[in-house]
N, C-alpha and C positions, 0 to 999 in steps of 0.2 A: 782851304784848307789848312787848319793849324796843326801842330803835334806837340806831343809832349812828350818826356821819358817816363818809361817806366818805374823810374827811381826817385821823379820828382815830377805829379800830376801839375804846379803849377807853371811847369816850363811851356814856352808857346814859341814853335818856329816852324818857320814855311815850310812848302813840303819841297824846295830850292836847297833850303840849308838840311832838311832834314837826309834829302839825297845825299848832298855830296860831305855831309860832316860824318854820317854813318849808323858812326855810335855817339852818342853823346857823353861829354866827358865825365858825368856821372857814372856811366859805366851800361846804364839802364840801356832800353831798345826803342824806338820813337814808335808812337802810334797815335791816328785822328784823335782828338779833342772828342770829336762827336760820328755815331757809325751812321749813315742817314740807311731807314727805310726803304726800299723800291718799292714803285709804289705798284696795287696789287694789277691793274692792267698792263703795266712790264708785266710781271710776276705771270699771271696768268695766258700768257699771250705770249713767253719767250721758245714756243714752235715756231713761230714764223720770224724772227730773226736768224741771220746769220752770227756767226762766230764775230768778225768784226763789229757787228752791230752790238751785238751784248756786250763786246770788251768797250765800244767806247759809251755806251749807254753808264755803264758800273764805275768805268775810271772815271767819267766827269761827276756821278753823284760824289765818288770820295775827292776828286783835288779841288771841284769847286772852279772858280778862276785863275787856279795857277796858273794854268794854260789856256790858253783860247782855243774854242771848239777846234776850228778849223786845221789849228796846227797839231791838237790833238787826234783829231782825224788819223791825218798822215802819219803821225808816229805809228800809234798803231795795224793802220796799211802795211806798213813797210814791216814793223816788227813780228806781227801774225799774219802772218801771210803762210801758212801753214795747215793744214785740217788736223783735227783729235777726234775720232768718230769713237762711238760708243759700237760693237759688237756682241752681237747675241751669243751665246757660247752654249747655253740650256734654258730652261724655263725661268725666268726671275735670277738669271746670273749674268752679268753683263760686265765685258771687259773698256774701260776705258780709255783707247791707246793715244798718248803723249809722247811720243818716240820718232813722230814725224818731219822736226822742224831738223835744222842742219847737222847739229852732234845727236842728233839719233836719242835723245832723252828728255826728258817734261821740264827741266832747267832754259831750255829754249823760249818758254815765253816769260819767262822771268828777266833773264841774262841780255837778251834783244831790247824789250822793256824797254830796261835800264841804260842801255847802252845809247839809246835813242837819246831817251828824256837827260840823261848826263851830257850828251854833244849840244844836245837843243841849248841847254842851261851855259853851255861851255859859253862865253863871251871873247871875240877876237883882242890877243893880246895878256889876256888870264896866265896865269904859273899853269903850266904843267901838271897835270889829273893822274897821280899814281895813283894805281887800285890793287890795293891787297886781297887776295881769295885764297882761301883753305880750300882744299878739296879731298873727299873721300871717295871722289869718283868721276861724276858725271856733272858737277857745278865747273871744274876749271876748263872741261873742252865745250860746256856753253859758252862761259865769258870770253873762251878764249876766242870763237866765234863771231860773240858779239860784238865784240872790240875791235878786232881785228882790221889796221888800217884806219879808224876812225882818229880821227886829229888830233893834235895834244893833249892824248893818253896815252898814258903804258902801265901795262897789265904782268902784275906780279903773282904767281902762281906758285902756291905752297901743296906739295902733295907725299903721301906719307911712302918713306922709299918699301918696297915691295908687296904695299897693299892696294895697287888698284891694278887694273887689269889688263894684258900690252895692249889690247886697244885704245883704250883708254889713255894709258900713258902717252901713247902717239899722239890723241890729240891737245895736248897738254903742251908737249916737248917739239913739237916739228913746227909751227906756224913762224916765226920768227918775225921780220918787222917789230911791232911795237909789244909782242908779247914774250917775257921768258917765264922760267918754270925754276922754282927750287924744288930739289929732292931731300925732302927733309926722314934722318933717321931716328923715324918713333911713329908717332900713333895721327889719326886726324886729330883729336884733341890737341896733339902735338902743337899740330900746323895751328888750328884753331888760336888756343890761348898766344901763339907768336905772333897772330896778325891783331889781336885785342890788346895785346901791349903793346905795339906798333902806335896804335890807335893814339892811348896816354902817352906818349911817349913826350916829352918839350923840344928834346931836338931837334928830334925827325917833324914832329909837325910845324915846326922852325922852318926845316931844311925843305920840306914835300909837301905839297895838298895832297893829303892821304885821303882816300876814301876805300869801301868797299865794296865788291861785289857779292859779297856771302847772302845765307836768307836774312845777316843782322839788317840787309838794309829795307827801308821799307819800299822802294822799289821794284825789290824783286816779289814780294809780297804779294803786291796789289795786283801786278797780273798773274796770278795763280789762281786769283779768284771767278776769272776768265771763264776758265773750262769745266768748273762747277755746273756757272749757268749754264752752259754749252751741252752739255753734260747731261742736265737734266730737261734742255730742250729736247736733244733728239729724245730721251720717253717720252715725250710730250706727245710727238708725233706718234709715239705707236700705242697710244692712249695707255702708259701709264704714269702715274703722278703721285706715287707714293716711292721712296727712293731711300736708300742708306747707302754709303761709301763706305767702303774698305779702301785705306791706304796705307802703300808703306812707310814708316816713318823712321825718320833716323835723328836730325836736326829739327824737325817739328815744325818745317818753315810750312811745308805743303797740306797736312791737315790743318795746321794755322791759319792757312789761306779757305778752306772747303769753312772752319767756322766761323771765320770775317762773313765770307759770303752767306752761312745762313743769318748772321746779325743781322745783314743786309736783308733779309725777308725770304730768305733761296729756302722753299718748304725740305727737310731733310729730317728727317724722323729715328737716325741713327749713324754715328763714325765709328768707325771703327780704327784704332792705331793698332795696326802689326809692326811689331822687330821682330829683330834676331836676336842674339843672344843678352842683347846689350838691353834689358827690359828695363832700364831706371820709371821708363811711364806707365808700365803695366803692370809695375810692382808698387809704385804710387797705388793707382784707381783699384788697387784689390787694398793698398792695404792705409791707404791716406797718410805714407809715411816719403815723402821725397827723398830721396837718398843719389846722388849722383857718383856713379863711380869709373873707375879706371876703364876704358871702350876695351875691345876683346875683337881681334879679327875671328873673319867668318867669310862664306861663301857671300855673301847677299853683301859685300865692303864696302857701299854709298850708305850704309844706314850704321857702320862702324861706330855708332857715336853712344859714349857714356855718360855727356854732358851735355843733351842739347839745347842748345842758344834760345830758338823760339820756344821753347816752356815758359818763358817769363812772359810772351806775349800772350800766349792760352791766359794760361793765371789770371792778367791782366781783366782780359775779354769776361772772366767768370769770378773777377771780384767781391768777394762777399754775398757767394752762391755758389760754394764747392760742390753743394750737394745738387746742381742742377750740370754743374760738366760734368760730373759721374753718373750721372744719368743717361744726359747725349754723347760720352766717347766710352766706350769699350776696348780693353784693350787684351791681346792676343800676341807671344812673341813662341817663337821656334827655333830650334839648332839649325844644323849644317845637315842632320840626319833626316829631319824632317823637312827641310826646305828640299834638299834632291829628289824624297820621294812625292814630294806636291808637281814639281818638273816633269816627272814619271805621270803623274796622276793625269794631268791638266791634257800633256799628248794622246797619252791613250787612248782619254775619254772624248776630244774633241781634236783630235790632230791637230792640235795648238802648243806654240812652241812661246816661251814664258820665260825669262831673264829671272832668275830669282829673287830679286826683291819681286818683282810681279808675283809669281808662284807662292811668296809669303802673304800679299796681300788676296790671296785667292783662298787659301787654307782656313785665313780668319776670319773671312765672308762664309764660306763652307760651317766653320765650326759654327758662328756666330746661330746660322741660319740654323744649323740641328735643334737648338735649345729655344726657336718661336714655331710658335705655331701659324700651321697651313696659311697663306695667304697671300694678299696680291702685291705686296712689296719686291720694289726692283731692290737688286744686290749690285752695286756698280763696284769693281775693285780696279784700280788705276796701274796699267800697265805701265812704267816709270823709263823704263829702257827698249831698247832693242836688242834682241838677245843675243845678237852677234857681236857684241863684246863682251858676252862672256862665253866662250866657245872652252876654254879650259873648265869650267864649273860644270857645262852641259853633261849629261852623259855622251859617249861617241857617238849612237845610232840618231840621236835628237838633234849635234850640235853641227852635223853631218846634212839634216834635212835643210838648213838655213842657209836662208837664201841674199848672200852679201850684199850691201850696198853696194853700188860705183865707189863713192868715197870712200869708204872705209878698205875699199882693194886699191886707191891709191895711193893711201896713209901706211901702209904695210912696207913703198918703195921711200920711205923717206929717213931722214937718220932723226936719233933724238940727241936734242942739245938742253942738258938740265946743270946745274950749280947743285952742289953734295953740301948739306950743312948737316950741323947734328938739333938739338932742341933748345942750346940755351940763347935767348934772348939778346945778349950782346952778341955774336956769332952773328946775328938777323943783322941787329941794328948795324952792325961793322958792314955789311954787305953790299948796303942798300946804300953807306954813307959812298963808300969807295966804288960801287959801281952805279952812281948818278948819271 
């Protein structure tokens, strides 16, 4: 499979080059030249396959001969070694739990797959791979654990000071080995901007072999399609075949992967983009005007993105058919007060504890369903992180009921190690050059 840049459709690079370069020099994002439609036999019988089997079939069709089949199977079996159950909460309301991986967040799908792919492509004697990643919360932890101890790699994580939860910060700053963290006195957008500038800086690219572990990397996007197919497979077993997905959306890689799955033939009726006060995309879907804005801090911090990087991929998927995009995606946004109310409602209605991002997706699904005729369409909202990551956000009586995983208890005894920088690129560049 070849890949092109969204800023230059005549570009042609291999999967390996797209993974290691992460972002083209023209500042676009890589997309597959052709998106294969999976055969009907596979799609109609998804319920007969396991998650790793689904993942292999989808990846093989997207990547072609870039990775031999046996090697690809090994990568998937090593990376996707946890489950993602769909849990019924009430009739036609299901939650897809994506927090059963090592970092307790959906980012484990992308980060673990990408780290194994990069390790597979790295050849002995090659220059060390420097992975730069900006995080608004969960990406950094997933990438840190995905790359921890991977030979010939070094990961530098940038996160916004005071804008990630305590557990998230510990996941970023307590790893050691080949993982280092930088606390940026700014927003996630500032962190993302520093990373993007680094990729186009000639001196840094001469000195280092830079790549990204953010969702701008195509190797993060591809494995996120797996759980959409797998969720649909689980509902097929329940006799459900009409499905909508409500997706907590920040940088829009998550819902972008769902739309890529749809392009490959997954029969989804509707995607619901659920955001917090950072409502750039819902506003676009209402007005037709795409206007990025500075991000604002909310209690659903992983979605505090005012200028979503992956929106260009979604726009590219629907190039020339904006009407189709607006029919397929509905946008909702909720403020912190509404988010807290949703957390309470979920707990009182189902005795279920949801993180703030998950609660926003649930509320968006319920609001969307209110305007639909009663029918047999199953709504799946994505739970993107374990609620234990947000004890300060949840009401005390709900936080007290959370079952804390053992790996989190172990984190709490560790010491934070992070450099502190401002938002100026020259300061970040100097740090990289002086800490080689």
